[in-house]
N, CA, C and O atoms as a Maestro MAE file, in Angstrom:
{
 s_m_m2io_version
 :::
 2.0.0
}

f_m_ct {
 s_m_title
 :::
 protein
 m_atom[352] {
  # First column is atom index #
  i_m_mmod_type
  r_m_x_coord
  r_m_y_coord
  r_m_z_coord
  i_m_residue_number
  s_m_chain_name
  s_m_pdb_residue_name
  s_m_pdb_atom_name
  i_m_atomic_number
  :::
  1 25 0.930 -1.168 -0.051 1 A "UNK " " N  " 7
  2 3 -0.234 0.351 -0.189 1 A "UNK " " CA " 6
  3 2 0.786 1.078 0.119 1 A "UNK " " C  " 6
  4 15 1.604 0.909 1.023 1 A "UNK " " O  " 8
  5 25 0.689 2.167 -0.920 2 A "UNK " " N  " 7
  6 3 1.472 3.045 -1.219 2 A "UNK " " CA " 6
  7 2 1.061 4.416 -0.498 2 A "UNK " " C  " 6
  8 15 -0.020 4.983 -0.661 2 A "UNK " " O  " 8
  9 25 2.214 4.896 0.410 3 A "UNK " " N  " 7
  10 3 2.244 6.482 1.494 3 A "UNK " " CA " 6
  11 2 0.905 7.088 1.614 3 A "UNK " " C  " 6
  12 15 0.171 7.228 2.592 3 A "UNK " " O  " 8
  13 25 0.732 7.509 0.002 4 A "UNK " " N  " 7
  14 3 -0.747 7.813 -0.239 4 A "UNK " " CA " 6
  15 2 -2.042 7.592 0.192 4 A "UNK " " C  " 6
  16 15 -2.879 8.314 0.733 4 A "UNK " " O  " 8
  17 25 -2.019 6.113 -0.265 5 A "UNK " " N  " 7
  18 3 -3.131 6.003 0.267 5 A "UNK " " CA " 6
  19 2 -3.912 5.872 1.551 5 A "UNK " " C  " 6
  20 15 -4.981 5.266 1.615 5 A "UNK " " O  " 8
  21 25 -3.301 6.492 2.610 6 A "UNK " " N  " 7
  22 3 -3.512 6.259 3.710 6 A "UNK " " CA " 6
  23 2 -4.195 7.832 4.175 6 A "UNK " " C  " 6
  24 15 -3.563 8.887 4.121 6 A "UNK " " O  " 8
  25 25 -4.581 7.794 4.298 7 A "UNK " " N  " 7
  26 3 -5.083 10.240 4.330 7 A "UNK " " CA " 6
  27 2 -4.347 10.377 6.226 7 A "UNK " " C  " 6
  28 15 -4.036 9.764 7.247 7 A "UNK " " O  " 8
  29 25 -4.422 11.379 5.707 8 A "UNK " " N  " 7
  30 3 -3.663 12.205 6.971 8 A "UNK " " CA " 6
  31 2 -4.365 12.990 7.430 8 A "UNK " " C  " 6
  32 15 -5.574 12.937 7.207 8 A "UNK " " O  " 8
  33 25 -3.782 14.005 8.251 9 A "UNK " " N  " 7
  34 3 -5.310 15.183 9.149 9 A "UNK " " CA " 6
  35 2 -4.817 16.021 8.356 9 A "UNK " " C  " 6
  36 15 -4.115 15.913 7.351 9 A "UNK " " O  " 8
  37 25 -5.631 17.608 9.380 10 A "UNK " " N  " 7
  38 3 -5.974 18.375 8.523 10 A "UNK " " CA " 6
  39 2 -4.523 19.689 8.819 10 A "UNK " " C  " 6
  40 15 -4.785 20.780 8.311 10 A "UNK " " O  " 8
  41 25 -3.954 19.658 9.123 11 A "UNK " " N  " 7
  42 3 -2.781 19.928 10.461 11 A "UNK " " CA " 6
  43 2 -1.412 19.381 9.852 11 A "UNK " " C  " 6
  44 15 -0.492 19.878 9.203 11 A "UNK " " O  " 8
  45 25 -1.832 17.624 10.573 12 A "UNK " " N  " 7
  46 3 -0.826 16.992 11.104 12 A "UNK " " CA " 6
  47 2 -0.162 16.190 9.176 12 A "UNK " " C  " 6
  48 15 -0.729 16.123 8.085 12 A "UNK " " O  " 8
  49 25 0.898 15.856 9.543 13 A "UNK " " N  " 7
  50 3 1.023 14.747 8.111 13 A "UNK " " CA " 6
  51 2 1.235 13.619 8.863 13 A "UNK " " C  " 6
  52 15 1.851 13.676 9.927 13 A "UNK " " O  " 8
  53 25 0.693 12.386 8.324 14 A "UNK " " N  " 7
  54 3 0.324 11.438 8.988 14 A "UNK " " CA " 6
  55 2 1.929 10.708 9.080 14 A "UNK " " C  " 6
  56 15 2.446 10.435 7.997 14 A "UNK " " O  " 8
  57 25 2.758 10.375 10.427 15 A "UNK " " N  " 7
  58 3 3.786 10.065 10.503 15 A "UNK " " CA " 6
  59 2 4.096 8.730 10.105 15 A "UNK " " C  " 6
  60 15 3.252 7.884 10.401 15 A "UNK " " O  " 8
  61 25 5.258 8.303 9.418 16 A "UNK " " N  " 7
  62 3 4.983 6.876 9.058 16 A "UNK " " CA " 6
  63 2 4.959 5.759 10.196 16 A "UNK " " C  " 6
  64 15 4.528 4.626 9.983 16 A "UNK " " O  " 8
  65 25 5.332 6.075 11.107 17 A "UNK " " N  " 7
  66 3 5.263 4.377 11.835 17 A "UNK " " CA " 6
  67 2 3.480 4.417 12.372 17 A "UNK " " C  " 6
  68 15 2.881 3.431 12.803 17 A "UNK " " O  " 8
  69 25 2.763 6.087 12.172 18 A "UNK " " N  " 7
  70 3 1.229 5.797 12.408 18 A "UNK " " CA " 6
  71 2 1.104 5.149 10.653 18 A "UNK " " C  " 6
  72 15 -0.054 5.121 10.236 18 A "UNK " " O  " 8
  73 25 1.683 4.886 10.128 19 A "UNK " " N  " 7
  74 3 1.114 4.693 8.639 19 A "UNK " " CA " 6
  75 2 1.326 3.175 8.263 19 A "UNK " " C  " 6
  76 15 0.677 2.471 7.489 19 A "UNK " " O  " 8
  77 25 2.429 2.880 9.042 20 A "UNK " " N  " 7
  78 3 2.466 1.660 8.122 20 A "UNK " " CA " 6
  79 2 1.803 0.316 9.844 20 A "UNK " " C  " 6
  80 15 1.772 -0.912 9.761 20 A "UNK " " O  " 8
  81 25 1.344 1.267 11.304 21 A "UNK " " N  " 7
  82 3 0.759 0.428 11.750 21 A "UNK " " CA " 6
  83 2 -0.896 0.528 10.802 21 A "UNK " " C  " 6
  84 15 -1.008 -0.092 9.744 21 A "UNK " " O  " 8
  85 25 -1.726 1.130 11.201 22 A "UNK " " N  " 7
  86 3 -2.341 1.129 9.518 22 A "UNK " " CA " 6
  87 2 -2.221 0.550 8.906 22 A "UNK " " C  " 6
  88 15 -2.921 -0.459 8.815 22 A "UNK " " O  " 8
  89 25 -1.252 0.836 8.104 23 A "UNK " " N  " 7
  90 3 -1.139 -0.040 6.771 23 A "UNK " " CA " 6
  91 2 -1.427 -1.806 7.382 23 A "UNK " " C  " 6
  92 15 -1.360 -2.596 6.440 23 A "UNK " " O  " 8
  93 25 -1.630 -2.276 8.326 24 A "UNK " " N  " 7
  94 3 -1.300 -3.638 8.402 24 A "UNK " " CA " 6
  95 2 -2.620 -4.195 9.813 24 A "UNK " " C  " 6
  96 15 -2.639 -5.173 10.560 24 A "UNK " " O  " 8
  97 25 -3.278 -3.371 9.690 25 A "UNK " " N  " 7
  98 3 -4.250 -3.784 10.177 25 A "UNK " " CA " 6
  99 2 -5.951 -3.102 9.448 25 A "UNK " " C  " 6
  100 15 -6.545 -2.038 9.623 25 A "UNK " " O  " 8
  101 25 -6.245 -4.300 8.635 26 A "UNK " " N  " 7
  102 3 -7.367 -3.504 7.674 26 A "UNK " " CA " 6
  103 2 -8.475 -3.134 8.507 26 A "UNK " " C  " 6
  104 15 -9.322 -2.380 8.028 26 A "UNK " " O  " 8
  105 25 -8.605 -3.592 9.794 27 A "UNK " " N  " 7
  106 3 -9.955 -3.431 10.413 27 A "UNK " " CA " 6
  107 2 -9.819 -1.811 10.802 27 A "UNK " " C  " 6
  108 15 -10.753 -1.023 10.654 27 A "UNK " " O  " 8
  109 25 -8.514 -1.443 11.321 28 A "UNK " " N  " 7
  110 3 -8.352 -0.316 11.504 28 A "UNK " " CA " 6
  111 2 -8.315 0.980 10.576 28 A "UNK " " C  " 6
  112 15 -8.782 2.084 10.853 28 A "UNK " " O  " 8
  113 25 -7.596 0.561 9.310 29 A "UNK " " N  " 7
  114 3 -7.694 1.279 8.087 29 A "UNK " " CA " 6
  115 2 -8.766 1.908 7.761 29 A "UNK " " C  " 6
  116 15 -8.970 3.121 7.707 29 A "UNK " " O  " 8
  117 25 -9.867 0.495 7.412 30 A "UNK " " N  " 7
  118 3 -11.057 0.919 7.340 30 A "UNK " " CA " 6
  119 2 -12.002 1.713 7.904 30 A "UNK " " C  " 6
  120 15 -13.026 2.145 7.377 30 A "UNK " " O  " 8
  121 25 -11.404 1.960 9.540 31 A "UNK " " N  " 7
  122 3 -12.020 2.931 9.615 31 A "UNK " " CA " 6
  123 2 -11.411 3.927 10.133 31 A "UNK " " C  " 6
  124 15 -12.029 4.393 11.090 31 A "UNK " " O  " 8
  125 25 -10.146 4.610 9.816 32 A "UNK " " N  " 7
  126 3 -9.046 5.154 9.699 32 A "UNK " " CA " 6
  127 2 -9.902 6.137 8.260 32 A "UNK " " C  " 6
  128 15 -10.056 7.357 8.324 32 A "UNK " " O  " 8
  129 25 -10.294 5.404 7.231 33 A "UNK " " N  " 7
  130 3 -10.732 6.215 5.958 33 A "UNK " " CA " 6
  131 2 -11.906 6.760 5.936 33 A "UNK " " C  " 6
  132 15 -12.152 7.674 5.149 33 A "UNK " " O  " 8
  133 25 -12.788 6.296 6.773 34 A "UNK " " N  " 7
  134 3 -13.649 6.340 7.408 34 A "UNK " " CA " 6
  135 2 -14.087 7.480 8.511 34 A "UNK " " C  " 6
  136 15 -15.233 7.489 8.961 34 A "UNK " " O  " 8
  137 25 -13.409 8.139 8.786 35 A "UNK " " N  " 7
  138 3 -13.694 9.213 9.842 35 A "UNK " " CA " 6
  139 2 -13.278 10.465 9.550 35 A "UNK " " C  " 6
  140 15 -12.436 10.410 8.653 35 A "UNK " " O  " 8
  141 25 -13.515 11.684 9.945 36 A "UNK " " N  " 7
  142 3 -12.932 12.610 8.796 36 A "UNK " " CA " 6
  143 2 -11.445 13.308 9.497 36 A "UNK " " C  " 6
  144 15 -10.939 13.136 10.606 36 A "UNK " " O  " 8
  145 25 -11.010 14.177 8.293 37 A "UNK " " N  " 7
  146 3 -9.934 14.335 8.261 37 A "UNK " " CA " 6
  147 2 -9.292 15.509 10.009 37 A "UNK " " C  " 6
  148 15 -8.098 15.631 10.283 37 A "UNK " " O  " 8
  149 25 -10.216 16.035 10.693 38 A "UNK " " N  " 7
  150 3 -10.491 16.489 11.961 38 A "UNK " " CA " 6
  151 2 -10.075 14.658 13.133 38 A "UNK " " C  " 6
  152 15 -9.450 14.203 14.091 38 A "UNK " " O  " 8
  153 25 -10.707 14.450 12.398 39 A "UNK " " N  " 7
  154 3 -10.497 13.356 13.852 39 A "UNK " " CA " 6
  155 2 -9.420 12.667 13.211 39 A "UNK " " C  " 6
  156 15 -8.783 11.964 13.995 39 A "UNK " " O  " 8
  157 25 -9.065 12.654 12.153 40 A "UNK " " N  " 7
  158 3 -7.258 11.732 11.702 40 A "UNK " " CA " 6
  159 2 -6.854 12.311 12.402 40 A "UNK " " C  " 6
  160 15 -6.569 11.681 13.421 40 A "UNK " " O  " 8
  161 25 -6.494 13.988 12.444 41 A "UNK " " N  " 7
  162 3 -5.855 14.793 13.001 41 A "UNK " " CA " 6
  163 2 -5.466 14.791 14.346 41 A "UNK " " C  " 6
  164 15 -4.306 14.811 14.758 41 A "UNK " " O  " 8
  165 25 -6.695 14.761 15.141 42 A "UNK " " N  " 7
  166 3 -6.537 14.254 16.538 42 A "UNK " " CA " 6
  167 2 -6.037 13.604 16.912 42 A "UNK " " C  " 6
  168 15 -5.577 13.941 18.003 42 A "UNK " " O  " 8
  169 25 -5.632 12.057 16.404 43 A "UNK " " N  " 7
  170 3 -4.894 10.674 16.439 43 A "UNK " " CA " 6
  171 2 -3.567 11.196 16.529 43 A "UNK " " C  " 6
  172 15 -2.778 10.841 17.405 43 A "UNK " " O  " 8
  173 25 -3.163 12.501 15.143 44 A "UNK " " N  " 7
  174 3 -2.354 11.814 14.742 44 A "UNK " " CA " 6
  175 2 -1.560 13.168 15.839 44 A "UNK " " C  " 6
  176 15 -0.558 13.143 16.554 44 A "UNK " " O  " 8
  177 25 -2.402 14.074 15.581 45 A "UNK " " N  " 7
  178 3 -1.655 15.510 17.176 45 A "UNK " " CA " 6
  179 2 -1.219 14.483 18.298 45 A "UNK " " C  " 6
  180 15 -0.078 14.274 18.710 45 A "UNK " " O  " 8
  181 25 -2.534 13.830 18.735 46 A "UNK " " N  " 7
  182 3 -1.959 12.725 20.455 46 A "UNK " " CA " 6
  183 2 -0.704 11.510 20.120 46 A "UNK " " C  " 6
  184 15 0.114 10.917 20.823 46 A "UNK " " O  " 8
  185 25 -0.965 11.509 19.015 47 A "UNK " " N  " 7
  186 3 0.559 10.382 18.528 47 A "UNK " " CA " 6
  187 2 1.856 11.439 19.100 47 A "UNK " " C  " 6
  188 15 2.455 11.479 20.175 47 A "UNK " " O  " 8
  189 25 1.933 12.017 18.202 48 A "UNK " " N  " 7
  190 3 3.276 12.943 18.585 48 A "UNK " " CA " 6
  191 2 3.769 13.302 19.055 48 A "UNK " " C  " 6
  192 15 4.980 13.517 19.021 48 A "UNK " " O  " 8
  193 25 2.476 13.666 20.152 49 A "UNK " " N  " 7
  194 3 2.530 14.704 21.581 49 A "UNK " " CA " 6
  195 2 3.239 13.655 22.197 49 A "UNK " " C  " 6
  196 15 3.836 13.989 23.220 49 A "UNK " " O  " 8
  197 25 3.349 12.326 21.808 50 A "UNK " " N  " 7
  198 3 4.368 11.394 22.968 50 A "UNK " " CA " 6
  199 2 5.201 12.189 23.441 50 A "UNK " " C  " 6
  200 15 5.094 13.192 22.735 50 A "UNK " " O  " 8
  201 25 6.326 12.450 24.555 51 A "UNK " " N  " 7
  202 3 7.256 12.863 25.083 51 A "UNK " " CA " 6
  203 2 8.572 11.221 24.524 51 A "UNK " " C  " 6
  204 15 9.562 11.603 23.900 51 A "UNK " " O  " 8
  205 25 8.486 9.805 24.753 52 A "UNK " " N  " 7
  206 3 9.052 9.154 24.904 52 A "UNK " " CA " 6
  207 2 8.591 8.360 24.118 52 A "UNK " " C  " 6
  208 15 7.520 8.615 23.566 52 A "UNK " " O  " 8
  209 25 9.213 7.303 23.886 53 A "UNK " " N  " 7
  210 3 9.292 6.275 22.614 53 A "UNK " " CA " 6
  211 2 8.127 4.940 22.900 53 A "UNK " " C  " 6
  212 15 7.417 4.135 22.297 53 A "UNK " " O  " 8
  213 25 8.498 5.351 24.180 54 A "UNK " " N  " 7
  214 3 7.346 4.011 24.884 54 A "UNK " " CA " 6
  215 2 5.724 3.810 25.294 54 A "UNK " " C  " 6
  216 15 4.974 2.888 25.614 54 A "UNK " " O  " 8
  217 25 5.651 5.625 25.024 55 A "UNK " " N  " 7
  218 3 4.230 6.026 24.372 55 A "UNK " " CA " 6
  219 2 3.708 6.065 23.695 55 A "UNK " " C  " 6
  220 15 2.565 5.634 23.540 55 A "UNK " " O  " 8
  221 25 4.771 6.928 22.650 56 A "UNK " " N  " 7
  222 3 4.230 6.540 21.263 56 A "UNK " " CA " 6
  223 2 3.448 5.657 20.290 56 A "UNK " " C  " 6
  224 15 2.582 5.657 19.415 56 A "UNK " " O  " 8
  225 25 4.284 4.916 20.986 57 A "UNK " " N  " 7
  226 3 4.107 2.491 20.475 57 A "UNK " " CA " 6
  227 2 3.004 2.490 21.343 57 A "UNK " " C  " 6
  228 15 2.237 1.694 20.803 57 A "UNK " " O  " 8
  229 25 2.330 3.003 22.613 58 A "UNK " " N  " 7
  230 3 1.137 2.405 23.294 58 A "UNK " " CA " 6
  231 2 0.666 3.257 22.635 58 A "UNK " " C  " 6
  232 15 0.066 2.615 21.772 58 A "UNK " " O  " 8
  233 25 0.448 4.740 22.342 59 A "UNK " " N  " 7
  234 3 -0.646 5.250 21.852 59 A "UNK " " CA " 6
  235 2 -0.581 5.137 20.009 59 A "UNK " " C  " 6
  236 15 -1.109 5.905 19.205 59 A "UNK " " O  " 8
  237 25 0.046 4.213 19.800 60 A "UNK " " N  " 7
  238 3 -0.242 3.375 18.491 60 A "UNK " " CA " 6
  239 2 -1.258 2.823 18.559 60 A "UNK " " C  " 6
  240 15 -2.429 2.861 18.182 60 A "UNK " " O  " 8
  241 25 -0.459 2.201 19.217 61 A "UNK " " N  " 7
  242 3 -0.951 0.230 20.002 61 A "UNK " " CA " 6
  243 2 -2.667 0.808 19.869 61 A "UNK " " C  " 6
  244 15 -3.366 0.482 18.909 61 A "UNK " " O  " 8
  245 25 -3.354 2.020 21.400 62 A "UNK " " N  " 7
  246 3 -4.016 2.555 21.369 62 A "UNK " " CA " 6
  247 2 -5.496 2.898 20.044 62 A "UNK " " C  " 6
  248 15 -6.647 2.493 19.879 62 A "UNK " " O  " 8
  249 25 -4.282 4.136 19.171 63 A "UNK " " N  " 7
  250 3 -5.016 4.533 17.862 63 A "UNK " " CA " 6
  251 2 -5.794 2.751 17.240 63 A "UNK " " C  " 6
  252 15 -6.961 2.370 17.150 63 A "UNK " " O  " 8
  253 25 -4.700 2.193 16.988 64 A "UNK " " N  " 7
  254 3 -5.838 0.845 16.624 64 A "UNK " " CA " 6
  255 2 -7.177 0.277 17.402 64 A "UNK " " C  " 6
  256 15 -8.322 0.097 16.986 64 A "UNK " " O  " 8
  257 25 -6.521 0.045 18.822 65 A "UNK " " N  " 7
  258 3 -7.557 -0.366 19.545 65 A "UNK " " CA " 6
  259 2 -9.153 0.598 19.307 65 A "UNK " " C  " 6
  260 15 -10.345 0.326 19.167 65 A "UNK " " O  " 8
  261 25 -8.542 1.471 19.350 66 A "UNK " " N  " 7
  262 3 -9.912 2.763 19.551 66 A "UNK " " CA " 6
  263 2 -10.683 2.652 18.219 66 A "UNK " " C  " 6
  264 15 -11.761 2.066 18.116 66 A "UNK " " O  " 8
  265 25 -10.040 3.262 17.216 67 A "UNK " " N  " 7
  266 3 -9.854 2.827 15.686 67 A "UNK " " CA " 6
  267 2 -11.304 1.348 15.051 67 A "UNK " " C  " 6
  268 15 -12.302 1.420 14.335 67 A "UNK " " O  " 8
  269 25 -10.580 0.135 15.866 68 A "UNK " " N  " 7
  270 3 -11.213 -1.351 16.127 68 A "UNK " " CA " 6
  271 2 -12.314 -1.162 16.831 68 A "UNK " " C  " 6
  272 15 -13.220 -1.806 16.303 68 A "UNK " " O  " 8
  273 25 -12.723 -0.517 17.889 69 A "UNK " " N  " 7
  274 3 -14.058 -0.019 18.437 69 A "UNK " " CA " 6
  275 2 -15.203 0.629 18.222 69 A "UNK " " C  " 6
  276 15 -16.331 0.626 18.716 69 A "UNK " " O  " 8
  277 25 -14.511 1.316 17.167 70 A "UNK " " N  " 7
  278 3 -15.303 1.765 16.484 70 A "UNK " " CA " 6
  279 2 -15.661 3.931 17.127 70 A "UNK " " C  " 6
  280 15 -16.595 4.713 16.948 70 A "UNK " " O  " 8
  281 25 -14.132 4.034 17.947 71 A "UNK " " N  " 7
  282 3 -14.502 5.532 18.206 71 A "UNK " " CA " 6
  283 2 -13.767 5.863 17.610 71 A "UNK " " C  " 6
  284 15 -12.816 5.133 17.333 71 A "UNK " " O  " 8
  285 25 -13.892 7.275 17.085 72 A "UNK " " N  " 7
  286 3 -14.003 8.171 16.150 72 A "UNK " " CA " 6
  287 2 -12.777 9.184 16.479 72 A "UNK " " C  " 6
  288 15 -12.198 9.513 15.443 72 A "UNK " " O  " 8
  289 25 -12.323 9.668 17.463 73 A "UNK " " N  " 7
  290 3 -11.921 10.610 18.137 73 A "UNK " " CA " 6
  291 2 -10.648 9.949 19.271 73 A "UNK " " C  " 6
  292 15 -11.088 8.925 19.793 73 A "UNK " " O  " 8
  293 25 -9.289 10.271 19.734 74 A "UNK " " N  " 7
  294 3 -8.665 9.147 20.910 74 A "UNK " " CA " 6
  295 2 -9.187 9.651 22.233 74 A "UNK " " C  " 6
  296 15 -9.283 10.821 22.605 74 A "UNK " " O  " 8
  297 25 -9.490 8.592 22.844 75 A "UNK " " N  " 7
  298 3 -9.918 8.876 24.531 75 A "UNK " " CA " 6
  299 2 -9.438 9.469 25.331 75 A "UNK " " C  " 6
  300 15 -8.221 9.354 25.480 75 A "UNK " " O  " 8
  301 25 -10.255 10.418 26.245 76 A "UNK " " N  " 7
  302 3 -9.879 11.650 27.336 76 A "UNK " " CA " 6
  303 2 -8.728 12.274 26.768 76 A "UNK " " C  " 6
  304 15 -7.733 12.672 27.374 76 A "UNK " " O  " 8
  305 25 -9.044 12.336 25.122 77 A "UNK " " N  " 7
  306 3 -7.499 13.421 24.727 77 A "UNK " " CA " 6
  307 2 -8.468 15.450 24.552 77 A "UNK " " C  " 6
  308 15 -9.613 15.571 24.117 77 A "UNK " " O  " 8
  309 25 -7.723 16.482 24.947 78 A "UNK " " N  " 7
  310 3 -8.179 17.714 24.708 78 A "UNK " " CA " 6
  311 2 -8.965 18.147 23.246 78 A "UNK " " C  " 6
  312 15 -9.879 18.931 22.990 78 A "UNK " " O  " 8
  313 25 -8.277 17.388 22.576 79 A "UNK " " N  " 7
  314 3 -7.979 17.991 21.193 79 A "UNK " " CA " 6
  315 2 -6.399 18.509 21.080 79 A "UNK " " C  " 6
  316 15 -5.467 18.619 21.877 79 A "UNK " " O  " 8
  317 25 -6.603 18.773 19.636 80 A "UNK " " N  " 7
  318 3 -4.984 19.265 19.261 80 A "UNK " " CA " 6
  319 2 -4.902 21.185 19.009 80 A "UNK " " C  " 6
  320 15 -5.185 21.973 18.107 80 A "UNK " " O  " 8
  321 25 -4.545 21.228 19.898 81 A "UNK " " N  " 7
  322 3 -3.839 22.151 19.766 81 A "UNK " " CA " 6
  323 2 -3.210 23.684 18.627 81 A "UNK " " C  " 6
  324 15 -3.253 24.914 18.674 81 A "UNK " " O  " 8
  325 25 -2.823 22.912 17.965 82 A "UNK " " N  " 7
  326 3 -1.981 23.293 16.800 82 A "UNK " " CA " 6
  327 2 -3.766 23.663 16.102 82 A "UNK " " C  " 6
  328 15 -3.881 24.883 15.980 82 A "UNK " " O  " 8
  329 25 -4.596 23.179 15.819 83 A "UNK " " N  " 7
  330 3 -6.193 23.462 15.283 83 A "UNK " " CA " 6
  331 2 -6.810 25.089 15.420 83 A "UNK " " C  " 6
  332 15 -7.476 25.628 16.305 83 A "UNK " " O  " 8
  333 25 -6.331 25.524 14.288 84 A "UNK " " N  " 7
  334 3 -6.829 27.172 14.777 84 A "UNK " " CA " 6
  335 2 -8.586 27.093 14.572 84 A "UNK " " C  " 6
  336 15 -8.945 26.263 13.737 84 A "UNK " " O  " 8
  337 25 -9.504 27.754 15.147 85 A "UNK " " N  " 7
  338 3 -11.081 27.506 15.338 85 A "UNK " " CA " 6
  339 2 -11.385 27.301 14.174 85 A "UNK " " C  " 6
  340 15 -12.327 26.532 13.983 85 A "UNK " " O  " 8
  341 25 -10.824 27.799 13.214 86 A "UNK " " N  " 7
  342 3 -11.415 27.740 11.586 86 A "UNK " " CA " 6
  343 2 -11.761 25.496 11.291 86 A "UNK " " C  " 6
  344 15 -12.626 25.023 10.554 86 A "UNK " " O  " 8
  345 25 -11.179 25.031 11.787 87 A "UNK " " N  " 7
  346 3 -11.182 24.114 11.480 87 A "UNK " " CA " 6
  347 2 -9.359 23.673 10.923 87 A "UNK " " C  " 6
  348 15 -8.771 22.619 11.164 87 A "UNK " " O  " 8
  349 25 -8.805 24.935 10.108 88 A "UNK " " N  " 7
  350 3 -7.484 24.461 9.731 88 A "UNK " " CA " 6
  351 2 -6.604 24.828 10.797 88 A "UNK " " C  " 6
  352 15 -5.408 24.544 10.736 88 A "UNK " " O  " 8
  :::
 }
 m_bond[351] {
  # First column is bond index #
  i_m_from
  i_m_to
  i_m_order
  :::
  1 1 2 1
  2 2 3 1
  3 3 4 2
  4 3 5 1
  5 5 6 1
  6 6 7 1
  7 7 8 2
  8 7 9 1
  9 9 10 1
  10 10 11 1
  11 11 12 2
  12 11 13 1
  13 13 14 1
  14 14 15 1
  15 15 16 2
  16 15 17 1
  17 17 18 1
  18 18 19 1
  19 19 20 2
  20 19 21 1
  21 21 22 1
  22 22 23 1
  23 23 24 2
  24 23 25 1
  25 25 26 1
  26 26 27 1
  27 27 28 2
  28 27 29 1
  29 29 30 1
  30 30 31 1
  31 31 32 2
  32 31 33 1
  33 33 34 1
  34 34 35 1
  35 35 36 2
  36 35 37 1
  37 37 38 1
  38 38 39 1
  39 39 40 2
  40 39 41 1
  41 41 42 1
  42 42 43 1
  43 43 44 2
  44 43 45 1
  45 45 46 1
  46 46 47 1
  47 47 48 2
  48 47 49 1
  49 49 50 1
  50 50 51 1
  51 51 52 2
  52 51 53 1
  53 53 54 1
  54 54 55 1
  55 55 56 2
  56 55 57 1
  57 57 58 1
  58 58 59 1
  59 59 60 2
  60 59 61 1
  61 61 62 1
  62 62 63 1
  63 63 64 2
  64 63 65 1
  65 65 66 1
  66 66 67 1
  67 67 68 2
  68 67 69 1
  69 69 70 1
  70 70 71 1
  71 71 72 2
  72 71 73 1
  73 73 74 1
  74 74 75 1
  75 75 76 2
  76 75 77 1
  77 77 78 1
  78 78 79 1
  79 79 80 2
  80 79 81 1
  81 81 82 1
  82 82 83 1
  83 83 84 2
  84 83 85 1
  85 85 86 1
  86 86 87 1
  87 87 88 2
  88 87 89 1
  89 89 90 1
  90 90 91 1
  91 91 92 2
  92 91 93 1
  93 93 94 1
  94 94 95 1
  95 95 96 2
  96 95 97 1
  97 97 98 1
  98 98 99 1
  99 99 100 2
  100 99 101 1
  101 101 102 1
  102 102 103 1
  103 103 104 2
  104 103 105 1
  105 105 106 1
  106 106 107 1
  107 107 108 2
  108 107 109 1
  109 109 110 1
  110 110 111 1
  111 111 112 2
  112 111 113 1
  113 113 114 1
  114 114 115 1
  115 115 116 2
  116 115 117 1
  117 117 118 1
  118 118 119 1
  119 119 120 2
  120 119 121 1
  121 121 122 1
  122 122 123 1
  123 123 124 2
  124 123 125 1
  125 125 126 1
  126 126 127 1
  127 127 128 2
  128 127 129 1
  129 129 130 1
  130 130 131 1
  131 131 132 2
  132 131 133 1
  133 133 134 1
  134 134 135 1
  135 135 136 2
  136 135 137 1
  137 137 138 1
  138 138 139 1
  139 139 140 2
  140 139 141 1
  141 141 142 1
  142 142 143 1
  143 143 144 2
  144 143 145 1
  145 145 146 1
  146 146 147 1
  147 147 148 2
  148 147 149 1
  149 149 150 1
  150 150 151 1
  151 151 152 2
  152 151 153 1
  153 153 154 1
  154 154 155 1
  155 155 156 2
  156 155 157 1
  157 157 158 1
  158 158 159 1
  159 159 160 2
  160 159 161 1
  161 161 162 1
  162 162 163 1
  163 163 164 2
  164 163 165 1
  165 165 166 1
  166 166 167 1
  167 167 168 2
  168 167 169 1
  169 169 170 1
  170 170 171 1
  171 171 172 2
  172 171 173 1
  173 173 174 1
  174 174 175 1
  175 175 176 2
  176 175 177 1
  177 177 178 1
  178 178 179 1
  179 179 180 2
  180 179 181 1
  181 181 182 1
  182 182 183 1
  183 183 184 2
  184 183 185 1
  185 185 186 1
  186 186 187 1
  187 187 188 2
  188 187 189 1
  189 189 190 1
  190 190 191 1
  191 191 192 2
  192 191 193 1
  193 193 194 1
  194 194 195 1
  195 195 196 2
  196 195 197 1
  197 197 198 1
  198 198 199 1
  199 199 200 2
  200 199 201 1
  201 201 202 1
  202 202 203 1
  203 203 204 2
  204 203 205 1
  205 205 206 1
  206 206 207 1
  207 207 208 2
  208 207 209 1
  209 209 210 1
  210 210 211 1
  211 211 212 2
  212 211 213 1
  213 213 214 1
  214 214 215 1
  215 215 216 2
  216 215 217 1
  217 217 218 1
  218 218 219 1
  219 219 220 2
  220 219 221 1
  221 221 222 1
  222 222 223 1
  223 223 224 2
  224 223 225 1
  225 225 226 1
  226 226 227 1
  227 227 228 2
  228 227 229 1
  229 229 230 1
  230 230 231 1
  231 231 232 2
  232 231 233 1
  233 233 234 1
  234 234 235 1
  235 235 236 2
  236 235 237 1
  237 237 238 1
  238 238 239 1
  239 239 240 2
  240 239 241 1
  241 241 242 1
  242 242 243 1
  243 243 244 2
  244 243 245 1
  245 245 246 1
  246 246 247 1
  247 247 248 2
  248 247 249 1
  249 249 250 1
  250 250 251 1
  251 251 252 2
  252 251 253 1
  253 253 254 1
  254 254 255 1
  255 255 256 2
  256 255 257 1
  257 257 258 1
  258 258 259 1
  259 259 260 2
  260 259 261 1
  261 261 262 1
  262 262 263 1
  263 263 264 2
  264 263 265 1
  265 265 266 1
  266 266 267 1
  267 267 268 2
  268 267 269 1
  269 269 270 1
  270 270 271 1
  271 271 272 2
  272 271 273 1
  273 273 274 1
  274 274 275 1
  275 275 276 2
  276 275 277 1
  277 277 278 1
  278 278 279 1
  279 279 280 2
  280 279 281 1
  281 281 282 1
  282 282 283 1
  283 283 284 2
  284 283 285 1
  285 285 286 1
  286 286 287 1
  287 287 288 2
  288 287 289 1
  289 289 290 1
  290 290 291 1
  291 291 292 2
  292 291 293 1
  293 293 294 1
  294 294 295 1
  295 295 296 2
  296 295 297 1
  297 297 298 1
  298 298 299 1
  299 299 300 2
  300 299 301 1
  301 301 302 1
  302 302 303 1
  303 303 304 2
  304 303 305 1
  305 305 306 1
  306 306 307 1
  307 307 308 2
  308 307 309 1
  309 309 310 1
  310 310 311 1
  311 311 312 2
  312 311 313 1
  313 313 314 1
  314 314 315 1
  315 315 316 2
  316 315 317 1
  317 317 318 1
  318 318 319 1
  319 319 320 2
  320 319 321 1
  321 321 322 1
  322 322 323 1
  323 323 324 2
  324 323 325 1
  325 325 326 1
  326 326 327 1
  327 327 328 2
  328 327 329 1
  329 329 330 1
  330 330 331 1
  331 331 332 2
  332 331 333 1
  333 333 334 1
  334 334 335 1
  335 335 336 2
  336 335 337 1
  337 337 338 1
  338 338 339 1
  339 339 340 2
  340 339 341 1
  341 341 342 1
  342 342 343 1
  343 343 344 2
  344 343 345 1
  345 345 346 1
  346 346 347 1
  347 347 348 2
  348 347 349 1
  349 349 350 1
  350 350 351 1
  351 351 352 2
  :::
 }
}
């Protein structure tokens, strides 16, 4: 699957490690493609906000799990601080 076939967010580009995780998980990928760009942006920002490698890896794993469960935004995340009120 090419990098361009997994869409990113509004403000954030899709990082390679999250791309690879989604590409290897058909259920999570289908859910990812079904959510809005703003919702994808929230997951990407949440993953990128991790300070430690272990935290980042856990958040990528949780992103897949939450998508598999039908969640459309990361649980317990106040939201991306990089997005303007206009949605861009």
